[in-house]
Structure formats: structure tokens, C-alpha cells
matplotlib code that plots the C-alpha trace (Angstrom):
import matplotlib.pyplot as plt

x = [0.4, 3.0, 4.7, 1.3, 1.0, 4.4, 4.1, 1.1, 2.6, 5.7, 3.3, 1.5, 4.8, 6.1, 2.8, 0.5, 1.4, 0.3, -2.5, -3.6, -3.0, -5.5, -8.3, -8.2, -8.4, -10.7, -13.1, -13.0, -13.9, -17.0, -18.0, -17.6, -17.4, -15.4, -12.2, -11.0, -10.9, -7.7, -8.2, -8.4, -5.6, -3.7, -4.2, -3.2, 0.1, 0.4, -0.3, 2.0, 5.2, 6.3, 6.5, 7.8, 10.9, 11.0, 10.6, 13.4, 15.7, 14.7, 15.1, 18.6, 19.4, 18.0, 19.8, 23.0, 21.5, 20.4, 17.4, 16.8, 14.1, 14.9, 13.7, 10.4, 12.2, 14.4, 11.2, 9.9, 13.6, 14.0, 10.4, 10.4, 13.8, 12.9, 9.9, 12.1, 14.4, 12.0, 9.4, 11.6, 15.0, 13.7, 16.4, 16.2, 16.3, 20.0, 19.8, 16.3, 17.6, 21.2, 20.4, 18.2, 20.0, 22.8, 21.5, 19.6, 23.5, 24.8, 22.1, 22.8, 26.5, 25.7, 23.8, 26.7, 29.3, 26.5, 26.3, 29.7, 32.4, 31.0, 29.2, 25.5, 22.8, 21.2, 17.7, 18.8, 21.2, 18.7, 16.2, 18.5, 18.6, 14.8, 14.5, 17.7, 16.3, 12.8, 14.3, 16.3, 13.4, 10.8, 13.8, 14.2, 10.8, 10.1, 7.2, 5.2, 4.2, 6.2, 3.6, 3.5, 2.5, 2.8, 3.1, 6.9, 8.1, 8.4, 5.0, 5.6, 4.1, 6.9, 8.3, 8.5, 6.5, 6.8, 8.1, 6.2, 9.2, 8.9, 5.2, 5.4, 7.2, 4.5, 1.7, 2.5, 2.0, 3.6, 1.7, -1.4, 0.6, 1.5, 5.1, 5.5, 4.4, 7.1, 9.6, 8.6, 9.0, 12.3, 13.6, 12.1, 13.7, 17.1, 17.6, 16.4, 19.0, 21.5, 20.7, 20.6, 23.3, 26.0, 29.1, 28.3, 24.6, 25.7, 28.4, 25.6, 23.7, 26.6, 27.8, 24.1, 23.9, 26.9, 29.3, 32.0, 31.8, 31.8, 35.0, 37.1, 36.3, 37.9, 34.5, 34.8, 32.0, 32.1, 31.8, 29.1, 27.2, 27.9, 27.1, 23.8, 22.5, 23.6, 21.3, 18.7, 18.6, 18.8, 15.8, 14.1, 15.3, 13.7, 10.4, 10.5, 11.0, 8.3, 5.8, 6.6, 5.8, 2.9, 1.1, 2.4, 3.6, 6.4, 4.2, 6.1, 6.2, 4.8, 7.2, 6.1, 3.2, 5.6, 8.1, 5.7, 4.2, 7.4, 8.6, 5.5, 6.1, 9.6, 8.9, 5.7, 8.4, 10.0, 7.4, 6.7, 7.7, 9.5, 12.4, 12.9, 15.6, 14.7, 14.6, 13.2, 10.7, 8.7, 8.8, 7.1, 4.4, 4.0, 3.8, 0.6, -0.6, -1.2, -1.8, -4.4, -6.4, -6.3, -7.7, -10.4, -11.2, -11.7, -14.0, -16.1, -16.1, -14.6, -13.1, -9.6, -8.9, -9.0, -6.8, -4.0, -5.6, -5.3, -1.8, -0.9, -3.0, -1.1, 2.4, 2.3, 0.7, 3.4, 6.4, 4.7, 4.6, 8.1, 9.7, 8.2, 9.7, 13.2, 12.8, 11.6, 15.2, 17.4, 15.6]
y = [0.0, 2.2, 1.8, 2.1, 5.7, 6.7, 5.5, 7.8, 10.6, 10.3, 10.2, 13.6, 15.3, 14.5, 15.0, 16.8, 20.8, 19.4, 17.9, 20.8, 22.8, 20.3, 20.2, 23.8, 24.1, 21.8, 23.4, 26.7, 25.2, 23.5, 26.9, 29.3, 28.2, 31.2, 30.1, 27.0, 28.5, 29.7, 33.6, 33.1, 30.3, 33.0, 35.6, 33.7, 32.6, 36.2, 37.4, 35.3, 36.0, 38.9, 37.1, 34.2, 36.2, 37.5, 34.3, 33.1, 35.4, 34.6, 31.0, 31.7, 33.4, 30.1, 27.6, 29.5, 29.4, 33.2, 35.4, 38.3, 41.1, 43.0, 42.1, 44.2, 47.3, 46.5, 45.7, 49.3, 51.0, 49.2, 50.0, 53.6, 53.8, 52.1, 54.4, 57.3, 56.5, 56.7, 59.4, 61.9, 61.1, 60.3, 57.4, 54.3, 51.0, 50.5, 53.0, 52.1, 48.4, 49.1, 51.3, 49.4, 46.0, 47.5, 49.3, 45.9, 44.3, 47.0, 46.2, 42.7, 43.8, 45.6, 43.1, 40.6, 43.2, 43.5, 39.9, 38.0, 40.5, 42.5, 39.4, 41.1, 38.6, 38.2, 39.0, 42.2, 43.2, 42.9, 44.7, 47.6, 47.5, 47.2, 50.7, 52.2, 50.6, 51.8, 55.6, 55.8, 55.2, 57.3, 60.5, 59.5, 59.5, 62.6, 59.9, 59.9, 57.6, 57.8, 57.5, 59.6, 63.5, 63.5, 67.0, 67.9, 70.3, 73.2, 73.3, 71.3, 67.8, 64.6, 64.9, 61.0, 58.3, 54.1, 53.1, 50.4, 47.4, 48.1, 47.4, 44.8, 42.9, 43.2, 43.3, 41.3, 38.2, 35.5, 32.9, 34.1, 33.6, 36.6, 37.2, 37.8, 33.8, 32.8, 34.9, 33.2, 29.6, 30.4, 31.6, 28.6, 26.2, 28.0, 28.2, 25.3, 23.4, 25.6, 24.9, 20.5, 20.4, 22.6, 22.7, 26.2, 25.3, 22.1, 24.1, 26.8, 23.9, 22.4, 25.9, 26.1, 22.5, 23.1, 26.4, 25.2, 21.6, 23.4, 25.3, 22.7, 21.1, 24.1, 25.4, 29.5, 29.4, 33.6, 33.4, 31.4, 33.8, 37.0, 35.6, 34.2, 37.7, 39.2, 36.9, 37.7, 41.4, 41.0, 38.5, 41.1, 44.1, 42.4, 41.8, 45.2, 46.0, 43.5, 45.1, 48.6, 46.9, 45.3, 48.2, 51.0, 53.0, 53.5, 52.9, 54.3, 50.8, 48.5, 46.1, 45.9, 43.5, 41.3, 40.3, 37.9, 36.8, 35.8, 34.3, 32.4, 30.9, 29.8, 28.2, 26.0, 24.7, 23.3, 20.5, 20.2, 16.4, 16.0, 18.6, 19.5, 22.1, 25.5, 24.5, 26.5, 24.2, 24.2, 27.7, 28.6, 25.7, 27.4, 30.8, 28.7, 27.5, 31.6, 32.7, 30.1, 31.2, 34.5, 34.4, 32.1, 34.0, 37.5, 35.3, 34.6, 38.0, 37.1, 39.9, 41.0, 41.3, 37.7, 36.9, 37.3, 34.7, 32.1, 32.7, 32.1, 29.0, 27.2, 28.6, 27.7, 24.1, 23.6, 24.7, 22.2, 19.2, 20.7, 20.8, 17.3, 15.2, 16.8, 16.0, 12.4, 11.6, 13.5, 10.7]
z = [0.0, 0.8, -2.1, -3.9, -2.5, -3.5, -6.9, -7.0, -5.6, -8.0, -11.0, -9.6, -9.2, -12.8, -14.7, -12.4, -13.3, -17.6, -16.6, -14.6, -17.7, -19.3, -16.8, -16.5, -20.4, -20.6, -17.8, -19.3, -22.5, -21.2, -19.5, -22.3, -26.3, -27.1, -24.6, -27.0, -30.3, -32.1, -31.7, -28.3, -27.7, -29.7, -27.7, -24.4, -26.0, -26.8, -23.5, -21.7, -24.6, -22.5, -19.2, -20.7, -21.5, -18.0, -16.6, -18.3, -17.2, -13.6, -14.6, -15.2, -12.0, -10.0, -12.0, -10.1, -7.0, -7.0, -7.5, -9.5, -8.2, -10.3, -13.4, -13.2, -13.2, -15.6, -18.3, -17.5, -18.0, -21.5, -22.1, -21.9, -23.3, -26.3, -26.9, -26.2, -28.6, -31.0, -30.3, -28.7, -30.5, -33.9, -33.9, -36.3, -35.4, -34.2, -31.3, -30.7, -29.8, -28.6, -26.5, -24.2, -24.6, -23.1, -20.5, -19.5, -19.6, -17.3, -14.6, -14.7, -14.4, -11.6, -9.8, -10.7, -9.2, -5.8, -5.3, -7.0, -5.8, -3.1, -1.9, -0.7, -0.6, -3.8, -2.5, -0.7, -3.8, -6.3, -4.4, -4.2, -7.7, -8.2, -6.3, -8.4, -11.7, -10.7, -9.6, -13.0, -15.4, -13.2, -13.6, -17.0, -18.1, -15.7, -14.2, -18.2, -20.2, -23.6, -26.7, -30.2, -30.1, -26.6, -25.2, -24.2, -21.4, -23.9, -25.1, -28.2, -29.0, -29.0, -33.0, -33.5, -33.3, -33.0, -36.8, -38.1, -37.9, -34.0, -33.5, -36.1, -33.3, -30.4, -33.2, -36.3, -37.5, -39.5, -41.2, -39.1, -35.8, -33.7, -33.9, -29.8, -29.9, -32.7, -31.0, -27.3, -28.8, -30.7, -27.0, -25.4, -27.7, -28.0, -24.2, -23.4, -26.1, -24.4, -21.2, -21.9, -24.4, -23.9, -21.9, -20.5, -19.9, -17.6, -15.7, -14.9, -13.3, -11.4, -10.0, -9.0, -7.6, -4.9, -5.7, -3.9, -5.4, -8.8, -7.6, -6.6, -10.2, -11.8, -12.7, -13.2, -10.6, -10.6, -14.0, -14.7, -11.8, -13.6, -16.6, -15.6, -14.0, -17.0, -18.9, -16.8, -16.7, -21.0, -21.1, -19.1, -21.1, -24.3, -21.9, -21.9, -25.7, -27.0, -24.5, -25.7, -29.3, -28.2, -26.6, -28.6, -25.9, -23.3, -19.8, -16.8, -14.1, -16.7, -15.2, -11.9, -11.9, -14.3, -11.7, -9.7, -12.3, -13.9, -10.6, -9.9, -13.6, -12.9, -9.3, -11.0, -13.6, -10.9, -10.9, -14.4, -15.7, -12.0, -13.1, -9.4, -10.5, -12.5, -16.2, -19.1, -20.6, -17.3, -16.6, -20.1, -18.7, -15.9, -17.4, -19.5, -16.7, -15.6, -18.7, -19.0, -15.6, -15.8, -19.6, -17.9, -15.1, -17.2, -19.4, -16.6, -15.2, -12.3, -10.2, -11.2, -7.7, -7.3, -9.8, -7.2, -5.0, -7.6, -8.5, -5.2, -4.5, -7.7, -6.8, -3.2, -4.1, -7.0, -4.4, -1.9, -4.0, -5.6, -1.9, -0.3, -3.4, -2.8, 1.1, 0.1, -2.2, 0.4, 3.0]

ax = plt.figure().add_subplot(projection="3d")
ax.plot(x, y, z, "-o")
ax.set_aspect("equal")
plt.show()
């Protein structure tokens, strides 16, 4: 009987998250005939594309045993900077892409300096960066969202506008598939291959598994921890640019709500197929689960203030199963 219980738990641990996604989709489909349609499913995937970019960044920091709380403010920073390059300064593709990406990488390097070199605990260091980057982007934008024809301080209107190629990244389609969805699938595929089949990916996991053992094995752990924080900030920055392209404005503080969704997706991913560790595919499944729940509750006209309760319950259950399984393995 005990062995049967353990086998049942192992099955739930490995396939429970995927089964929950399928069950939730089935229930919402039976409740609302418009839920399981191509248009709505692509809307769900489009809505989770930005969260997935940010969550993949969080996953990299978790892989090396760290945690990056600054991803939300990094999203806000690159959102307003990419918008300002076009609307305020009438810059082309080069500046619109390079400047926000460079700023995101700079945030990652500063995080790495604080955590790896100065050895401030990651939660405290990235919390400090969250406030700093949030203050920088609010000071830069003077607290205003950036959009075409916005009024300027001198009484004129902004000279530029969002360019068509940039809006296509967030609003366009390739063979009836939204561009953000295509970019998200490419991101998940490339990062999964990188972490699973390359030497650098394995070294990142070894660094997070046991820093001291990795160091004694000759792995440059500080280099890989730095790489993880830089990639975390980079993917958050790319998510911010994708957000600006999707909504057509540089919305201030737009990344604040994305932080907890990204963290939830990354931690839910621990339990996907029994991984028991941060992984990109699991993170993507976690993002899908959250996206499906939010979309379904919206279609059922449930109050928006209840959404966080549902997300919190899902995260708590996923973590409870994961850490219970890890304790079983240790014992």
C-alpha cells in the first residue's frame, strides 16, 4: 500500500502541472464556447510572451542558486527607453535596439558586482537594484508614459512616433501566428538547447548545485554566476522592448506586475515532468498555466482582484509538491 502511494505521488509530481493545464483548459472550454478557439488561444500565448521572456531570465538566476528581483524594473526601463528613442529622438532601428539592450546588460553587470564580488545576498542586492532602476526610469521619463504626439515640457509635441517595424514585433503576424508567439517559442527552444546540450549550460547547473564543489572541480563559478545575472537582465530587457512594441507606448512602471508572474512561472516550472530544478521548458509551462487561468477568469467575468489569490494558490501547491519530493529524495 505504501509503495502504491509513493508511485501515485511520483506520477502526480511528474505530470501534475501539465495535467492541471489540460484540466483547466477543458473546464474553461466547457464553460465558455469561445475559450477553446484559435483566436483566444493565440491571445493567451501572446499575453504570456512577455512574462515568458522575464521568467526565463529569472530561471537563469535560479539555476546558479541566486534570485533576481530587479527584472520588473528592468522591463520598465527598457520599455520607456526604447519608446523614447523613437518618439523623443527620432532614432532608427540601431539606437532603438542597442541602447535598451546595453542598459539591461549594465543592470545585470551591476547585480553581478553586488552579488558575486561584494557578496551581498542576492535578494538584498537585487532589491536595491529594483529601487535604483525604478527610480532611474521614472526620473528619465519624468513620470510620464511615452507615446506619439505627447506634449513636451517646452509646449511642443513629441517629434517622433513608434515605427512600423517596431510595432510589427509586438503586433504583427507570421502566417497567422502572432510575432511575439514566434519569438517566445524561439526563445524557449534556444535556451532549452543551450542549458541542456552545451557545456556552458551544464556548468551553470553545476554552479547552482554546489558552488564549492564546482569551484574545486575547476569551474570558474564567479564567471558563470555573472553570466546568469547578465542573461537575467537581458531577457527582462528584451521583454520590456516587446511590451512597448505590443502596446505602442512606453508605459512607466509597466514591469512591476510582471515580476511576480515571472517568479511564479519559474517556480511552477520546478514540478513540470518532475524536474525538481529550474528549467526553461517548465517555466514556459508555468507561464501557460498562469495565462490560461487569467484568461479564463476574465472570460467568466470574475473580479480582477481575485486573480492574485488564484496565482498564489497555484504557486503554493507547486512549491509544496516540489519541496516535499526533494525531502523524500534526501531521506
